[in-house]
PDB file with one MODEL, atoms N, CA, C and O in Angstrom:
MODEL        1
ATOM      1  N   MET A   1      37.847 162.315 146.426  1.00  0.00           N
ATOM      2  CA  MET A   1      39.142 161.726 146.482  1.00  0.00           C
ATOM      3  C   MET A   1      40.110 162.607 145.344  1.00  0.00           C
ATOM      4  O   MET A   1      39.906 162.543 144.131  1.00  0.00           O
ATOM      5  N   THR A   2      40.967 163.261 145.839  1.00  0.00           N
ATOM      6  CA  THR A   2      41.935 163.762 144.944  1.00  0.00           C
ATOM      7  C   THR A   2      43.375 163.118 145.043  1.00  0.00           C
ATOM      8  O   THR A   2      43.817 162.771 146.138  1.00  0.00           O
ATOM      9  N   TYR A   3      44.083 162.968 143.896  1.00  0.00           N
ATOM     10  CA  TYR A   3      45.185 162.558 143.832  1.00  0.00           C
ATOM     11  C   TYR A   3      46.306 163.422 143.860  1.00  0.00           C
ATOM     12  O   TYR A   3      46.226 164.565 143.410  1.00  0.00           O
ATOM     13  N   ARG A   4      47.480 162.905 144.416  1.00  0.00           N
ATOM     14  CA  ARG A   4      48.805 163.828 144.606  1.00  0.00           C
ATOM     15  C   ARG A   4      49.255 163.860 143.326  1.00  0.00           C
ATOM     16  O   ARG A   4      49.195 162.833 142.650  1.00  0.00           O
ATOM     17  N   THR A   5      49.787 165.074 142.789  1.00  0.00           N
ATOM     18  CA  THR A   5      51.076 165.029 141.811  1.00  0.00           C
ATOM     19  C   THR A   5      52.252 164.591 141.853  1.00  0.00           C
ATOM     20  O   THR A   5      52.487 164.348 143.037  1.00  0.00           O
ATOM     21  N   SER A   6      53.149 164.347 141.210  1.00  0.00           N
ATOM     22  CA  SER A   6      54.507 163.966 141.600  1.00  0.00           C
ATOM     23  C   SER A   6      55.019 164.668 142.251  1.00  0.00           C
ATOM     24  O   SER A   6      55.515 164.111 143.231  1.00  0.00           O
ATOM     25  N   MET A   7      55.243 166.246 142.175  1.00  0.00           N
ATOM     26  CA  MET A   7      55.577 167.246 142.749  1.00  0.00           C
ATOM     27  C   MET A   7      55.207 166.899 144.429  1.00  0.00           C
ATOM     28  O   MET A   7      56.039 166.616 145.290  1.00  0.00           O
ATOM     29  N   GLN A   8      53.934 166.994 144.585  1.00  0.00           N
ATOM     30  CA  GLN A   8      53.507 166.724 146.045  1.00  0.00           C
ATOM     31  C   GLN A   8      54.003 165.761 146.395  1.00  0.00           C
ATOM     32  O   GLN A   8      54.426 165.833 147.549  1.00  0.00           O
ATOM     33  N   ILE A   9      54.179 164.696 145.826  1.00  0.00           N
ATOM     34  CA  ILE A   9      54.828 163.504 146.621  1.00  0.00           C
ATOM     35  C   ILE A   9      56.338 163.712 146.863  1.00  0.00           C
ATOM     36  O   ILE A   9      56.779 163.360 147.957  1.00  0.00           O
ATOM     37  N   VAL A  10      57.168 164.246 145.956  1.00  0.00           N
ATOM     38  CA  VAL A  10      58.359 164.654 146.200  1.00  0.00           C
ATOM     39  C   VAL A  10      58.770 165.268 147.700  1.00  0.00           C
ATOM     40  O   VAL A  10      59.577 164.969 148.581  1.00  0.00           O
ATOM     41  N   ALA A  11      57.612 166.441 147.456  1.00  0.00           N
ATOM     42  CA  ALA A  11      57.694 167.383 148.864  1.00  0.00           C
ATOM     43  C   ALA A  11      57.505 166.684 149.957  1.00  0.00           C
ATOM     44  O   ALA A  11      58.127 167.056 150.953  1.00  0.00           O
ATOM     45  N   ASP A  12      56.559 165.433 150.073  1.00  0.00           N
ATOM     46  CA  ASP A  12      56.122 165.159 151.084  1.00  0.00           C
ATOM     47  C   ASP A  12      57.418 164.052 151.538  1.00  0.00           C
ATOM     48  O   ASP A  12      57.657 163.906 152.737  1.00  0.00           O
ATOM     49  N   VAL A  13      58.192 163.323 150.529  1.00  0.00           N
ATOM     50  CA  VAL A  13      59.371 162.547 150.877  1.00  0.00           C
ATOM     51  C   VAL A  13      60.270 163.550 151.207  1.00  0.00           C
ATOM     52  O   VAL A  13      60.997 163.344 152.179  1.00  0.00           O
ATOM     53  N   LEU A  14      60.372 164.617 150.584  1.00  0.00           N
ATOM     54  CA  LEU A  14      61.601 165.541 151.410  1.00  0.00           C
ATOM     55  C   LEU A  14      61.477 166.229 152.738  1.00  0.00           C
ATOM     56  O   LEU A  14      62.404 166.672 153.416  1.00  0.00           O
ATOM     57  N   THR A  15      60.107 166.253 153.027  1.00  0.00           N
ATOM     58  CA  THR A  15      59.739 166.692 153.978  1.00  0.00           C
ATOM     59  C   THR A  15      59.977 165.867 155.073  1.00  0.00           C
ATOM     60  O   THR A  15      60.418 166.345 156.118  1.00  0.00           O
ATOM     61  N   VAL A  16      59.678 164.405 154.922  1.00  0.00           N
ATOM     62  CA  VAL A  16      59.612 163.531 156.031  1.00  0.00           C
ATOM     63  C   VAL A  16      61.089 163.151 156.224  1.00  0.00           C
ATOM     64  O   VAL A  16      61.433 162.839 157.364  1.00  0.00           O
ATOM     65  N   THR A  17      62.146 163.142 155.079  1.00  0.00           N
ATOM     66  CA  THR A  17      63.471 162.726 155.169  1.00  0.00           C
ATOM     67  C   THR A  17      64.117 163.968 155.914  1.00  0.00           C
ATOM     68  O   THR A  17      65.076 163.709 156.641  1.00  0.00           O
ATOM     69  N   GLU A  18      63.700 165.290 155.817  1.00  0.00           N
ATOM     70  CA  GLU A  18      64.270 166.274 156.412  1.00  0.00           C
ATOM     71  C   GLU A  18      63.938 166.619 157.750  1.00  0.00           C
ATOM     72  O   GLU A  18      64.508 167.560 158.303  1.00  0.00           O
ATOM     73  N   GLN A  19      62.886 165.800 158.438  1.00  0.00           N
ATOM     74  CA  GLN A  19      62.288 166.147 159.850  1.00  0.00           C
ATOM     75  C   GLN A  19      62.966 164.879 160.543  1.00  0.00           C
ATOM     76  O   GLN A  19      62.771 164.716 161.748  1.00  0.00           O
ATOM     77  N   THR A  20      63.805 163.918 159.786  1.00  0.00           N
ATOM     78  CA  THR A  20      64.225 162.682 160.503  1.00  0.00           C
ATOM     79  C   THR A  20      65.978 163.191 160.732  1.00  0.00           C
ATOM     80  O   THR A  20      66.765 162.585 161.458  1.00  0.00           O
ATOM     81  N   GLY A  21      66.238 164.164 160.095  1.00  0.00           N
ATOM     82  CA  GLY A  21      67.510 164.370 160.405  1.00  0.00           C
ATOM     83  C   GLY A  21      68.811 163.646 159.805  1.00  0.00           C
ATOM     84  O   GLY A  21      68.484 162.827 158.946  1.00  0.00           O
ATOM     85  N   GLN A  22      70.236 163.724 160.025  1.00  0.00           N
ATOM     86  CA  GLN A  22      70.985 163.054 159.779  1.00  0.00           C
ATOM     87  C   GLN A  22      71.134 161.401 159.972  1.00  0.00           C
ATOM     88  O   GLN A  22      71.827 160.618 159.322  1.00  0.00           O
ATOM     89  N   GLU A  23      70.441 161.206 160.841  1.00  0.00           N
ATOM     90  CA  GLU A  23      70.472 159.888 161.153  1.00  0.00           C
ATOM     91  C   GLU A  23      69.517 159.072 160.263  1.00  0.00           C
ATOM     92  O   GLU A  23      69.570 157.842 160.264  1.00  0.00           O
ATOM     93  N   GLY A  24      68.711 159.707 159.560  1.00  0.00           N
ATOM     94  CA  GLY A  24      68.118 158.739 158.495  1.00  0.00           C
ATOM     95  C   GLY A  24      66.878 158.168 159.121  1.00  0.00           C
ATOM     96  O   GLY A  24      66.606 158.065 160.317  1.00  0.00           O
ATOM     97  N   ILE A  25      66.037 157.746 157.842  1.00  0.00           N
ATOM     98  CA  ILE A  25      64.866 157.039 158.369  1.00  0.00           C
ATOM     99  C   ILE A  25      64.688 155.751 157.441  1.00  0.00           C
ATOM    100  O   ILE A  25      64.911 155.683 156.232  1.00  0.00           O
ATOM    101  N   LYS A  26      64.243 154.767 158.278  1.00  0.00           N
ATOM    102  CA  LYS A  26      63.982 153.392 157.383  1.00  0.00           C
ATOM    103  C   LYS A  26      62.867 153.469 156.297  1.00  0.00           C
ATOM    104  O   LYS A  26      61.914 154.245 156.228  1.00  0.00           O
ATOM    105  N   THR A  27      63.210 152.541 155.538  1.00  0.00           N
ATOM    106  CA  THR A  27      62.083 152.472 154.516  1.00  0.00           C
ATOM    107  C   THR A  27      61.046 152.332 155.018  1.00  0.00           C
ATOM    108  O   THR A  27      60.310 153.297 154.812  1.00  0.00           O
ATOM    109  N   THR A  28      60.525 151.397 155.728  1.00  0.00           N
ATOM    110  CA  THR A  28      58.849 151.060 156.508  1.00  0.00           C
ATOM    111  C   THR A  28      58.726 152.496 156.997  1.00  0.00           C
ATOM    112  O   THR A  28      57.684 152.949 156.525  1.00  0.00           O
ATOM    113  N   SER A  29      59.328 153.371 157.717  1.00  0.00           N
ATOM    114  CA  SER A  29      58.680 154.757 158.278  1.00  0.00           C
ATOM    115  C   SER A  29      58.442 155.219 157.338  1.00  0.00           C
ATOM    116  O   SER A  29      57.278 155.621 157.329  1.00  0.00           O
ATOM    117  N   LEU A  30      59.178 155.471 156.098  1.00  0.00           N
ATOM    118  CA  LEU A  30      59.056 156.415 154.944  1.00  0.00           C
ATOM    119  C   LEU A  30      57.759 156.224 154.399  1.00  0.00           C
ATOM    120  O   LEU A  30      56.972 157.164 154.286  1.00  0.00           O
ATOM    121  N   LEU A  31      57.432 154.814 153.982  1.00  0.00           N
ATOM    122  CA  LEU A  31      56.475 154.321 153.400  1.00  0.00           C
ATOM    123  C   LEU A  31      55.041 154.966 153.992  1.00  0.00           C
ATOM    124  O   LEU A  31      54.197 155.569 153.330  1.00  0.00           O
ATOM    125  N   THR A  32      55.009 154.669 155.416  1.00  0.00           N
ATOM    126  CA  THR A  32      53.891 155.061 156.113  1.00  0.00           C
ATOM    127  C   THR A  32      53.829 156.743 156.223  1.00  0.00           C
ATOM    128  O   THR A  32      52.762 157.345 156.102  1.00  0.00           O
ATOM    129  N   LYS A  33      54.835 157.272 156.414  1.00  0.00           N
ATOM    130  CA  LYS A  33      54.674 158.939 156.626  1.00  0.00           C
ATOM    131  C   LYS A  33      54.467 159.474 155.223  1.00  0.00           C
ATOM    132  O   LYS A  33      53.668 160.408 155.157  1.00  0.00           O
ATOM    133  N   ALA A  34      54.850 159.199 154.441  1.00  0.00           N
ATOM    134  CA  ALA A  34      54.632 159.490 152.825  1.00  0.00           C
ATOM    135  C   ALA A  34      53.546 158.855 151.939  1.00  0.00           C
ATOM    136  O   ALA A  34      53.293 159.128 150.766  1.00  0.00           O
ATOM    137  N   ASN A  35      52.871 157.815 152.862  1.00  0.00           N
ATOM    138  CA  ASN A  35      51.612 157.392 152.403  1.00  0.00           C
ATOM    139  C   ASN A  35      51.975 156.861 150.588  1.00  0.00           C
ATOM    140  O   ASN A  35      51.508 157.337 149.554  1.00  0.00           O
ATOM    141  N   LEU A  36      52.832 155.882 150.746  1.00  0.00           N
ATOM    142  CA  LEU A  36      53.209 155.358 149.508  1.00  0.00           C
ATOM    143  C   LEU A  36      53.636 153.839 149.446  1.00  0.00           C
ATOM    144  O   LEU A  36      54.201 153.304 150.400  1.00  0.00           O
ATOM    145  N   SER A  37      53.325 153.146 148.227  1.00  0.00           N
ATOM    146  CA  SER A  37      53.444 151.992 148.068  1.00  0.00           C
ATOM    147  C   SER A  37      54.922 151.412 147.878  1.00  0.00           C
ATOM    148  O   SER A  37      55.528 152.216 147.170  1.00  0.00           O
ATOM    149  N   HIS A  38      55.653 150.456 148.188  1.00  0.00           N
ATOM    150  CA  HIS A  38      56.917 150.411 148.211  1.00  0.00           C
ATOM    151  C   HIS A  38      57.512 150.566 146.859  1.00  0.00           C
ATOM    152  O   HIS A  38      58.589 151.152 146.749  1.00  0.00           O
ATOM    153  N   SER A  39      56.759 149.983 145.592  1.00  0.00           N
ATOM    154  CA  SER A  39      57.082 150.382 144.494  1.00  0.00           C
ATOM    155  C   SER A  39      57.472 151.805 143.994  1.00  0.00           C
ATOM    156  O   SER A  39      58.525 152.219 143.509  1.00  0.00           O
ATOM    157  N   ARG A  40      55.983 152.581 144.334  1.00  0.00           N
ATOM    158  CA  ARG A  40      56.415 154.082 144.113  1.00  0.00           C
ATOM    159  C   ARG A  40      57.380 154.614 144.828  1.00  0.00           C
ATOM    160  O   ARG A  40      58.107 155.479 144.339  1.00  0.00           O
ATOM    161  N   LEU A  41      57.533 154.153 146.153  1.00  0.00           N
ATOM    162  CA  LEU A  41      58.691 154.898 146.728  1.00  0.00           C
ATOM    163  C   LEU A  41      59.992 154.902 146.015  1.00  0.00           C
ATOM    164  O   LEU A  41      60.732 155.838 145.710  1.00  0.00           O
ATOM    165  N   GLU A  42      60.095 153.504 145.808  1.00  0.00           N
ATOM    166  CA  GLU A  42      61.694 153.225 145.189  1.00  0.00           C
ATOM    167  C   GLU A  42      61.798 153.824 143.950  1.00  0.00           C
ATOM    168  O   GLU A  42      62.933 153.710 143.487  1.00  0.00           O
ATOM    169  N   LYS A  43      61.024 154.419 143.249  1.00  0.00           N
ATOM    170  CA  LYS A  43      60.985 155.102 141.924  1.00  0.00           C
ATOM    171  C   LYS A  43      61.335 156.600 142.277  1.00  0.00           C
ATOM    172  O   LYS A  43      62.140 157.350 141.725  1.00  0.00           O
ATOM    173  N   PHE A  44      60.560 156.807 143.277  1.00  0.00           N
ATOM    174  CA  PHE A  44      60.797 158.382 143.721  1.00  0.00           C
ATOM    175  C   PHE A  44      62.368 158.567 144.465  1.00  0.00           C
ATOM    176  O   PHE A  44      63.105 159.527 144.244  1.00  0.00           O
ATOM    177  N   VAL A  45      62.666 157.510 145.318  1.00  0.00           N
ATOM    178  CA  VAL A  45      64.200 157.497 145.900  1.00  0.00           C
ATOM    179  C   VAL A  45      65.193 157.464 144.855  1.00  0.00           C
ATOM    180  O   VAL A  45      66.313 157.930 145.060  1.00  0.00           O
ATOM    181  N   LYS A  46      64.863 156.935 143.719  1.00  0.00           N
ATOM    182  CA  LYS A  46      65.729 156.516 142.918  1.00  0.00           C
ATOM    183  C   LYS A  46      65.875 157.926 141.917  1.00  0.00           C
ATOM    184  O   LYS A  46      66.966 158.036 141.358  1.00  0.00           O
ATOM    185  N   ASN A  47      65.018 158.832 141.697  1.00  0.00           N
ATOM    186  CA  ASN A  47      65.137 160.075 141.197  1.00  0.00           C
ATOM    187  C   ASN A  47      65.640 161.111 142.087  1.00  0.00           C
ATOM    188  O   ASN A  47      66.217 162.090 141.614  1.00  0.00           O
ATOM    189  N   LEU A  48      65.477 160.980 143.261  1.00  0.00           N
ATOM    190  CA  LEU A  48      65.852 161.944 144.341  1.00  0.00           C
ATOM    191  C   LEU A  48      67.380 161.867 144.726  1.00  0.00           C
ATOM    192  O   LEU A  48      68.163 162.762 145.044  1.00  0.00           O
ATOM    193  N   THR A  49      67.547 160.506 144.596  1.00  0.00           N
ATOM    194  CA  THR A  49      69.127 160.102 144.934  1.00  0.00           C
ATOM    195  C   THR A  49      70.203 160.620 143.715  1.00  0.00           C
ATOM    196  O   THR A  49      71.335 161.094 143.818  1.00  0.00           O
ATOM    197  N   GLY A  50      69.360 160.323 142.505  1.00  0.00           N
ATOM    198  CA  GLY A  50      69.863 160.568 141.361  1.00  0.00           C
ATOM    199  C   GLY A  50      70.386 162.285 141.021  1.00  0.00           C
ATOM    200  O   GLY A  50      71.400 162.782 140.531  1.00  0.00           O
ATOM    201  N   ALA A  51      69.226 162.771 141.518  1.00  0.00           N
ATOM    202  CA  ALA A  51      69.443 164.570 141.639  1.00  0.00           C
ATOM    203  C   ALA A  51      70.114 164.877 142.864  1.00  0.00           C
ATOM    204  O   ALA A  51      70.135 166.051 143.233  1.00  0.00           O
ATOM    205  N   GLY A  52      70.611 164.076 143.479  1.00  0.00           N
ATOM    206  CA  GLY A  52      71.587 164.593 144.658  1.00  0.00           C
ATOM    207  C   GLY A  52      71.009 165.082 145.831  1.00  0.00           C
ATOM    208  O   GLY A  52      71.717 165.385 146.791  1.00  0.00           O
ATOM    209  N   LEU A  53      69.672 165.201 145.850  1.00  0.00           N
ATOM    210  CA  LEU A  53      68.744 165.688 146.770  1.00  0.00           C
ATOM    211  C   LEU A  53      68.570 164.608 148.300  1.00  0.00           C
ATOM    212  O   LEU A  53      68.308 165.133 149.382  1.00  0.00           O
ATOM    213  N   ILE A  54      68.710 163.490 148.199  1.00  0.00           N
ATOM    214  CA  ILE A  54      68.641 162.486 149.210  1.00  0.00           C
ATOM    215  C   ILE A  54      69.940 161.755 149.080  1.00  0.00           C
ATOM    216  O   ILE A  54      70.543 161.793 148.008  1.00  0.00           O
ATOM    217  N   ASN A  55      70.494 160.972 150.292  1.00  0.00           N
ATOM    218  CA  ASN A  55      71.522 159.988 150.254  1.00  0.00           C
ATOM    219  C   ASN A  55      70.653 158.521 150.396  1.00  0.00           C
ATOM    220  O   ASN A  55      69.654 158.450 151.112  1.00  0.00           O
ATOM    221  N   LYS A  56      71.077 157.585 149.761  1.00  0.00           N
ATOM    222  CA  LYS A  56      70.343 156.274 150.257  1.00  0.00           C
ATOM    223  C   LYS A  56      71.583 155.623 151.160  1.00  0.00           C
ATOM    224  O   LYS A  56      72.655 155.526 150.562  1.00  0.00           O
ATOM    225  N   ILE A  57      71.551 155.292 152.166  1.00  0.00           N
ATOM    226  CA  ILE A  57      72.394 154.267 153.004  1.00  0.00           C
ATOM    227  C   ILE A  57      71.971 153.041 153.148  1.00  0.00           C
ATOM    228  O   ILE A  57      70.865 152.732 153.590  1.00  0.00           O
ATOM    229  N   LYS A  58      72.876 152.250 152.763  1.00  0.00           N
ATOM    230  CA  LYS A  58      72.699 150.639 152.613  1.00  0.00           C
ATOM    231  C   LYS A  58      73.429 150.262 154.014  1.00  0.00           C
ATOM    232  O   LYS A  58      74.507 150.738 154.369  1.00  0.00           O
ATOM    233  N   VAL A  59      72.692 149.369 154.715  1.00  0.00           N
ATOM    234  CA  VAL A  59      73.381 148.728 155.955  1.00  0.00           C
ATOM    235  C   VAL A  59      73.659 147.093 155.757  1.00  0.00           C
ATOM    236  O   VAL A  59      74.199 146.445 156.654  1.00  0.00           O
TER     237      VAL A  59
ENDMDL
END
């Protein structure tokens, strides 16, 4: 069993969000496709939104 590095996880999250396009992706789908727990995903989303790489849309 090998663990993913933070960079690999960031790449996975960005790849999944890029594949969904402008309409966005729901948290549950992103959790499943990026294979992350909710708490870990929130940390990565916070960092990526802070860096301006993704946008978080509140509904």
